[in-house]
N, C-alpha and C positions, 0 to 999 in steps of 0.2 A: 351279450353272449348267451345269457340264460334264455332270453326271448327267442333267440335264433334256434337254440336247442329245442325249446318247447314247440316251435313251429316245425322243425325238421324231424324231431324224434319225440313226439308227445308221450311215447311209452317210457321214456327215461325220467326218473325222479332226480332232478338236478338240484335239490335243496342243499345237499352236502357240497356240491360243486360251488355253489354261490358262497357258502360259508368259507370253504377252503380258499377260494379266490380272494375273498376279502381279507382273510388272515395273511395271505401271501403279500398282497398289496400293502397292508398295514405294516408288516415286517419291513418292507422296503422303505416306507416313509419314516418309520421310527428309527431304523438304522441310520438313515441319512441325517435325521435331526440330532441323534446322539453323536455321530461322527463330526458334525459341524462344531458342536460345543467343545468336544475334546481336542479338535484341531486348533482351536483358539488357545489351548494350553500346550500346544506342541506335541500332542499325543494322538495316536490312532486308537481305535477301540480295542484292538488286540493288545497294544502296549498297556493301555489302561487296565485291561483285564488282569494282566500279570502283576502290575504295580499295586492295584487295589487288593488283589489276593494277598500279596505280601503285607500290605498295610493292615488288613483285617486280621492277620495272624497275631498281631500285637508285638510288643517289644520282645526281641530285638529285630523284628521284621525280617525274618529269614525262614526259608522252608527248603526241604529237599526238592530236587527236580521231580521226583515221583509224587510228592505231595502236591506240588504245583500242577502237575499233569492231571491228577485225579480231581482237583478242585476247579480246573478250567475246562475240562472235557474236550481236549484237543489231542491230536496224535503226538507221539514222542518226537517225531521229526519236526512238527510244527512248533512244539515247545522249545526244542533246541534252537531253532531258528529265531524264535522270539527272544530267548535269553541272550543269544549272541548279539542281536541287534540292540537290545537294551543295554548290554554290557559296553558295546561300542559307543553308545550315546552317554555312557557314564551314569546311567540310572540304576543299574544293579551291578553287583560284583559276585564272583564265585569265591567263597571262603571255605577253608578246610572245616569239616565237621568236627567240633571238639569232642564229640562222643565216639567218632569213628574216623580216624585220620585218613582212611582209604577213600572216603567219600567227600563230596562238597555240598555246601548249602548255597542257595541263591539268596542274597541279601540286598535290601534297598540301600543305596548310598544316600548321603545327605541330599544330593541333588535330586535323586529319585523320590525321596520323602517329600521334599518341597514341591516337586511336580505333581505328585499324586494328591497331596493335601489341597493344592489349589484346584486341581481338576475335579476332585470328589465333590466339593461344595457346589461347583457349577453343574456337575452331572446330576446331582440330586435335585437341584432347583429346576433343571431342564425336565427331569422326569415328572416333577410336580406340575410343571407347565403343560406337559403333554397329556396329563390326565385331568386337567381342569374342567373338561367338558362333562365329567361325571360327578355326581353327588357322592357323599361318603357311602351311602347305601348301595349305589350302583357300583362303586369300586369294590365293595365287599362282595357283591354278587358276581361281578366279573372275575374277581380273584378266585372265588369258590368254583366257578365254572371252568376256569383255566386249570386249576389244580386237578379237578376231576378228569379233564381231558388229558392232561399230562400223565396222570396216573395210569392211563391205559398203555402208555409207552415206557414208563419208568417204573 
């Protein structure tokens, strides 16, 4: 693709296009690899995202829908749908907020805790496998570059 652009439009600097294309392709490959591992544990990446966020919050593994929303960076409609699906699967439950009985908290069930615990170990091992092509120094350098790039958006 870049060679074609260089041939057809030598006036265009396509360096950024090459980097952006590689990032997009890499995102597709990584998402596929992550999804495969999580599916072995009966979870999608979106379900794991919610369950892992609740798990990371610590005992008693519950958060308000608003907190979940801000930590997962999805729309409120998307979050409501995810919670509904996870509740139907018995992985989370809505419980009254003990500090404000007019609101609810989203809590991991025992089944949800078992599911996320099993998936988390496999997920982390998979991430390590996906990064094995890089030395420790290269990982640190890549991390720094990605942080710098993200900072321009966030």
